[in-house]
C-alpha positions as CSV (number, residue, x, y, z in Angstrom):
1,M,-66.7,-20.1,18.7
2,S,-63.1,-19.5,17.6
3,L,-61.0,-21.5,15.2
4,D,-57.2,-21.8,15.0
5,T,-55.5,-22.6,11.7
6,D,-52.1,-23.4,10.4
7,F,-50.4,-25.2,7.5
8,E,-47.2,-26.9,6.4
9,R,-45.6,-28.0,3.2
10,V,-44.5,-31.7,2.9
11,S,-42.4,-33.5,0.3
12,L,-43.5,-37.1,-0.1
13,P,-41.3,-39.5,-2.0
14,L,-43.0,-41.8,-4.5
15,E,-42.3,-45.5,-4.5
16,F,-41.5,-45.4,-8.2
17,P,-40.7,-42.4,-10.5
18,F,-44.1,-41.3,-12.0
19,T,-44.1,-40.6,-15.7
20,I,-47.0,-39.4,-17.9
21,S,-46.9,-37.8,-21.3
22,R,-46.1,-34.4,-19.8
23,G,-43.1,-35.4,-17.7
24,T,-41.8,-37.3,-14.6
25,I,-41.9,-36.6,-10.9
26,E,-40.2,-38.5,-8.0
27,E,-41.8,-36.6,-5.1
28,A,-45.3,-35.3,-4.4
29,E,-45.3,-31.8,-3.0
30,N,-48.4,-31.3,-0.8
31,V,-49.5,-28.6,1.7
32,I,-51.3,-29.8,4.8
33,V,-53.9,-27.6,6.4
34,R,-55.2,-27.9,10.0
35,V,-58.3,-26.2,11.5
36,S,-58.9,-26.6,15.3
37,D,-61.8,-25.6,17.6
38,G,-59.7,-26.5,20.7
39,D,-61.2,-29.9,21.1
40,H,-60.9,-31.4,17.6
41,T,-58.7,-30.7,14.6
42,G,-59.7,-31.0,11.0
43,I,-57.0,-32.0,8.5
44,G,-56.9,-31.3,4.8
45,G,-54.4,-31.5,2.0
46,A,-53.6,-29.6,-1.1
47,A,-51.9,-31.3,-4.0
48,P,-51.6,-28.5,-6.6
49,S,-51.0,-29.2,-10.3
50,P,-48.9,-26.8,-12.4
51,H,-50.9,-27.9,-15.4
52,Y,-53.8,-25.9,-13.9
53,G,-51.5,-23.0,-13.0
54,E,-51.1,-23.9,-9.3
55,T,-47.9,-24.8,-7.4
56,T,-47.0,-25.4,-3.7
57,E,-45.6,-21.8,-3.8
58,T,-48.9,-20.3,-4.9
59,V,-50.8,-22.4,-2.3
60,E,-48.6,-21.2,0.5
61,A,-48.9,-17.6,-0.8
62,V,-52.8,-17.6,-0.7
63,L,-53.4,-19.8,2.4
64,P,-52.9,-17.0,5.0
65,A,-55.6,-14.9,3.4
66,L,-58.0,-17.9,3.0
67,L,-57.4,-19.1,6.5
68,E,-58.1,-15.6,7.8
69,I,-61.6,-15.9,6.4
70,V,-62.0,-19.2,8.3
71,E,-61.0,-17.6,11.5
72,E,-63.2,-14.6,10.9
73,V,-66.3,-16.7,10.3
74,G,-65.3,-18.9,13.2
75,D,-67.9,-21.7,12.6
76,P,-66.9,-24.8,10.6
77,H,-70.6,-25.5,9.9
78,E,-70.8,-22.3,7.8
79,L,-69.2,-24.0,4.9
80,A,-71.2,-22.2,2.1
81,R,-70.3,-18.8,3.6
82,I,-66.7,-19.7,4.0
83,E,-66.4,-21.1,0.4
84,R,-68.2,-18.0,-1.1
85,R,-65.8,-15.6,0.7
86,M,-62.8,-17.7,-0.3
87,R,-63.8,-17.6,-4.0
88,E,-64.3,-13.8,-3.7
89,R,-60.8,-13.4,-2.2
90,V,-59.0,-15.9,-4.4
91,N,-60.7,-16.9,-7.7
92,R,-58.2,-19.5,-8.7
93,N,-55.9,-21.8,-6.6
94,P,-58.6,-24.6,-6.3
95,A,-56.2,-27.0,-4.4
96,A,-55.6,-24.3,-1.7
97,R,-59.4,-23.8,-1.3
98,C,-60.0,-27.5,-1.4
99,A,-57.5,-28.2,1.4
100,I,-59.5,-25.9,3.6
101,S,-62.8,-27.5,2.5
102,I,-61.5,-30.9,3.4
103,A,-60.2,-29.7,6.8
104,L,-63.5,-28.1,7.7
105,Y,-65.6,-31.2,6.7
106,D,-63.2,-33.3,8.7
107,L,-63.6,-31.0,11.7
108,V,-67.4,-31.1,11.3
109,G,-67.5,-34.9,11.2
110,K,-65.3,-35.1,14.3
111,R,-67.5,-32.7,16.2
112,L,-70.5,-34.8,15.3
113,D,-68.7,-38.1,15.8
114,L,-69.7,-39.2,12.3
115,P,-67.8,-40.4,9.3
116,L,-68.2,-38.0,6.4
117,C,-70.1,-40.5,4.2
118,R,-72.7,-41.0,7.0
119,Y,-72.9,-37.2,7.5
120,W,-73.9,-37.0,3.8
121,G,-76.4,-39.9,4.2
122,L,-74.5,-42.2,1.8
123,D,-74.6,-46.0,1.9
124,S,-71.1,-46.9,3.2
125,E,-71.7,-50.5,2.1
126,R,-71.9,-49.5,-1.6
127,T,-68.3,-49.0,-2.3
128,L,-65.9,-50.0,-5.1
129,E,-62.3,-50.6,-6.0
130,T,-59.7,-47.9,-6.9
131,S,-57.5,-48.4,-9.9
132,Y,-53.7,-48.5,-9.4
133,T,-51.7,-46.4,-11.9
134,I,-48.8,-47.8,-14.0
135,G,-46.7,-44.9,-15.2
136,I,-44.8,-44.8,-18.5
137,D,-41.5,-46.6,-18.3
138,D,-39.2,-48.9,-20.3
139,T,-40.5,-52.4,-20.9
140,E,-38.6,-54.2,-18.2
141,R,-39.7,-51.7,-15.5
142,L,-43.3,-51.8,-16.8
143,A,-43.3,-55.5,-16.3
144,E,-41.8,-55.2,-12.8
145,K,-44.3,-52.5,-11.7
146,T,-47.2,-54.5,-13.1
147,A,-46.1,-57.7,-11.4
148,T,-45.8,-55.7,-8.1
149,A,-49.3,-54.4,-8.5
150,R,-50.6,-57.9,-9.2
151,E,-48.8,-59.3,-6.2
152,R,-50.4,-56.7,-4.0
153,G,-53.8,-57.7,-5.2
154,Y,-54.8,-54.7,-7.4
155,G,-57.3,-55.9,-9.9
156,T,-57.8,-52.6,-11.8
157,L,-54.9,-50.9,-13.5
158,K,-54.7,-47.5,-15.0
159,V,-52.0,-47.4,-17.6
160,K,-50.4,-44.1,-18.7
161,L,-49.9,-43.7,-22.5
162,G,-48.9,-41.0,-24.9
163,T,-45.7,-42.3,-26.5
164,E,-44.5,-43.9,-29.7
165,R,-44.7,-47.3,-28.1
166,D,-48.2,-47.2,-26.6
167,E,-49.3,-50.6,-28.0
168,E,-46.1,-52.2,-26.6
169,I,-46.9,-50.7,-23.2
170,I,-50.4,-52.2,-23.1
171,E,-49.1,-55.5,-24.5
172,T,-46.5,-55.7,-21.6
173,V,-49.1,-54.8,-18.9
174,R,-51.7,-57.2,-20.3
175,K,-49.1,-60.1,-20.4
176,E,-48.1,-59.5,-16.8
177,A,-51.7,-59.1,-15.6
178,P,-53.9,-61.2,-17.9
179,E,-57.0,-61.0,-15.6
180,A,-56.8,-57.3,-14.6
181,T,-59.3,-54.6,-15.6
182,I,-57.2,-52.1,-17.6
183,R,-58.0,-48.5,-18.2
184,V,-55.7,-46.1,-20.1
185,D,-55.0,-42.4,-19.9
186,A,-53.3,-40.5,-22.7
187,N,-53.2,-37.1,-20.8
188,E,-54.1,-35.2,-23.9
189,A,-51.2,-36.6,-25.9
190,W,-52.9,-37.7,-29.1
191,S,-54.4,-36.0,-32.1
192,P,-58.0,-36.9,-32.8
193,R,-57.3,-39.2,-35.8
194,E,-54.3,-40.8,-34.0
195,A,-56.6,-41.4,-31.0
196,V,-59.2,-43.2,-33.1
197,R,-56.5,-45.5,-34.6
198,K,-54.9,-46.2,-31.2
199,I,-58.1,-46.9,-29.5
200,E,-59.1,-49.4,-32.1
201,A,-55.8,-51.2,-31.4
202,L,-56.3,-50.9,-27.6
203,S,-59.7,-52.5,-27.8
204,G,-58.0,-55.8,-28.7
205,Y,-56.4,-55.9,-25.3
206,G,-59.6,-55.7,-23.3
207,V,-59.2,-52.1,-22.3
208,E,-62.3,-50.8,-20.3
209,F,-62.1,-47.1,-21.3
210,V,-59.8,-44.3,-22.5
211,E,-59.2,-41.1,-20.6
212,Q,-58.6,-37.7,-22.2
213,P,-57.2,-38.8,-25.5
214,V,-56.9,-35.3,-27.0
215,P,-56.2,-31.8,-25.5
216,A,-58.9,-30.2,-23.5
217,E,-58.6,-27.1,-25.7
218,N,-60.0,-29.2,-28.6
219,P,-63.5,-30.2,-27.6
220,E,-64.4,-30.7,-31.3
221,G,-61.5,-33.2,-31.4
222,M,-62.9,-35.0,-28.3
223,A,-66.3,-35.2,-29.9
224,F,-64.7,-36.6,-33.1
225,V,-63.0,-39.3,-31.1
226,R,-66.1,-40.2,-29.1
227,E,-68.2,-40.6,-32.2
228,R,-65.7,-43.0,-33.7
229,S,-64.2,-44.7,-30.7
230,A,-64.3,-48.4,-30.1
231,L,-64.2,-47.7,-26.4
232,P,-65.9,-45.3,-23.9
233,I,-64.2,-42.0,-23.4
234,A,-63.6,-40.3,-20.0
235,A,-63.0,-36.5,-19.7
236,D,-60.4,-35.4,-17.2
237,E,-58.6,-32.2,-18.3
238,S,-61.8,-31.3,-20.1
239,C,-63.8,-31.6,-16.8
240,V,-62.6,-29.1,-14.2
241,T,-65.6,-27.4,-12.5
242,L,-69.4,-27.6,-12.5
243,S,-69.8,-25.4,-15.5
244,D,-67.9,-27.9,-17.7
245,I,-70.4,-30.7,-17.2
246,P,-72.8,-29.8,-20.0
247,Q,-70.0,-29.7,-22.6
248,V,-68.5,-32.9,-21.2
249,A,-71.8,-34.6,-21.8
250,E,-71.4,-33.8,-25.5
251,I,-67.9,-35.1,-25.9
252,A,-67.4,-38.0,-23.4
253,D,-69.1,-40.8,-21.6
254,I,-67.5,-40.4,-18.2
255,A,-66.9,-37.3,-16.1
256,N,-63.6,-37.5,-14.1
257,V,-64.0,-35.1,-11.2
258,K,-60.9,-34.2,-9.1
259,L,-61.1,-32.4,-5.8
260,M,-57.9,-30.5,-6.6
261,K,-59.4,-29.2,-9.9
262,C,-62.9,-28.2,-8.6
263,G,-61.9,-26.5,-5.3
264,S,-64.2,-28.0,-2.7
265,L,-66.1,-31.1,-1.6
266,R,-69.4,-29.2,-2.1
267,E,-68.5,-28.5,-5.7
268,A,-67.5,-32.1,-6.3
269,R,-71.0,-33.3,-5.1
270,A,-72.7,-30.8,-7.3
271,M,-70.6,-32.1,-10.3
272,F,-71.6,-35.7,-9.6
273,E,-75.3,-34.7,-9.5
274,A,-75.0,-32.7,-12.7
275,A,-73.1,-35.5,-14.4
276,R,-75.9,-38.0,-13.6
277,A,-78.5,-35.5,-14.8
278,H,-76.7,-35.3,-18.2
279,G,-76.4,-39.0,-18.6
280,L,-72.7,-39.3,-17.7
281,E,-71.0,-42.0,-15.7
282,T,-68.9,-40.6,-12.8
283,M,-65.4,-41.1,-11.7
284,L,-63.4,-39.4,-9.0
285,G,-59.7,-39.1,-9.7
286,C,-56.7,-37.6,-7.8
287,M,-53.3,-36.1,-8.1
288,N,-50.2,-37.4,-6.3
289,E,-51.7,-36.9,-2.8
290,S,-51.3,-37.8,0.8
291,N,-54.1,-39.4,2.8
292,A,-54.7,-35.9,4.2
293,S,-56.9,-35.4,1.0
294,I,-57.4,-39.0,-0.3
295,A,-59.3,-39.9,2.8
296,A,-61.9,-37.3,2.0
297,A,-62.1,-38.4,-1.7
298,C,-62.8,-42.0,-0.5
299,Q,-65.9,-40.8,1.2
300,F,-67.5,-40.2,-2.2
301,A,-67.2,-43.9,-3.2
302,P,-70.9,-44.7,-2.8
303,L,-71.7,-42.0,-5.5
304,L,-69.2,-43.3,-8.1
305,D,-69.1,-45.6,-11.1
306,Y,-65.3,-45.6,-11.1
307,A,-62.6,-44.6,-8.6
308,D,-59.0,-43.6,-9.3
309,L,-57.9,-42.8,-5.8
310,D,-54.4,-44.3,-5.6
311,G,-52.5,-41.1,-4.8
312,S,-51.5,-42.3,-1.4
313,L,-50.9,-45.9,-2.6
314,L,-48.2,-44.6,-4.9
315,L,-46.2,-43.0,-2.1
316,A,-43.1,-44.6,-0.6
317,E,-44.3,-43.2,2.8
318,D,-47.2,-41.1,4.0
319,P,-47.3,-39.3,7.4
320,Y,-51.1,-39.7,7.3
321,E,-53.3,-42.7,7.5
322,G,-56.8,-42.6,5.9
323,V,-59.4,-45.0,4.6
324,S,-58.2,-48.6,4.3
325,M,-57.9,-49.8,0.7
326,P,-56.8,-53.5,0.9
327,A,-56.0,-54.6,-2.7
328,G,-57.6,-51.4,-3.8
329,E,-61.0,-52.0,-2.2
330,I,-62.2,-48.8,-0.5
331,D,-63.4,-49.9,2.9
332,L,-65.6,-47.2,4.4
333,D,-67.3,-49.5,6.9
334,G,-64.0,-50.5,8.3
335,I,-62.6,-47.1,9.0
336,G,-64.0,-46.6,12.5
337,R,-63.1,-42.9,12.7
338,P,-65.2,-39.8,12.3
339,G,-64.7,-37.1,9.7
340,T,-62.7,-38.1,6.7
341,G,-61.0,-40.7,8.8
342,V,-57.5,-39.2,8.5
343,I,-55.1,-39.2,11.3
344,R,-51.4,-38.3,11.6
345,I,-49.2,-41.3,12.1
346,E,-47.0,-40.9,15.2
347,Q,-43.4,-40.7,14.3
């Protein structure tokens, strides 16, 4: 068996400028990977994050060496061998490795004519709703974005915080969406004592949980917040790979796994299993991503307590179509396509 591989960089405009406590972006830079056996083509996407030391430039730099391994092995079913050799060649760059993992799983599913969730033996009827993110903005724009989300039927909103006006932001969102489930994400912006104060105030607005209130480099601070918090705490930046799960269980209630952080679909599944064993609830999050990778993330829905898989929903346009998410509901049964379910939209 032989495999052909290639990749391309794509710039995907966002519907709204996306602001978190660390900055603002207006475009999502992704790298699309393709792996073909001549009859079927697997598609994967990399959405690197500079916060973890990875950029589209580093992804493009390492992909030729990684894809050479895929072609040398020549069998998409040899996922463990390919992933081991990729880690030996490139220890970092998890988004680059993950794009290949996604493309290989997509190819395997297409060869077997099975959706990935069924290939894994998961219950496709047991799914859930993704949150939809409201980025930091001025009060008027926050109200407009929240109203738009409500009109589109999104019932769970993830609100970015980490400013001097955090309570005003939540008050604005709650006023525009009085019935919505609201989660908040501070992206490491608070000190431990500040976090405890702010979380106490947030609890009055019916917030479900708070994500990464303090920097990942301060696990003692996370533990301090969790012990005193009026709300459950989710770990994102503190939860990168499988080896982080034991510590996360000491400092948080929810493990937020992201494919672009952990480097492969196999690693993500192992993280969910380890999180359960440590008494943690599980969430799968995302970066600003195309359906080239979000479609694969959606396949994990039956394993999750929470989903934050709105990366493609935040784009103004996406050249790829994936799993349908009407009003945020991840519809695995309605996909009707094998593999991850991703296809390129004909231009």
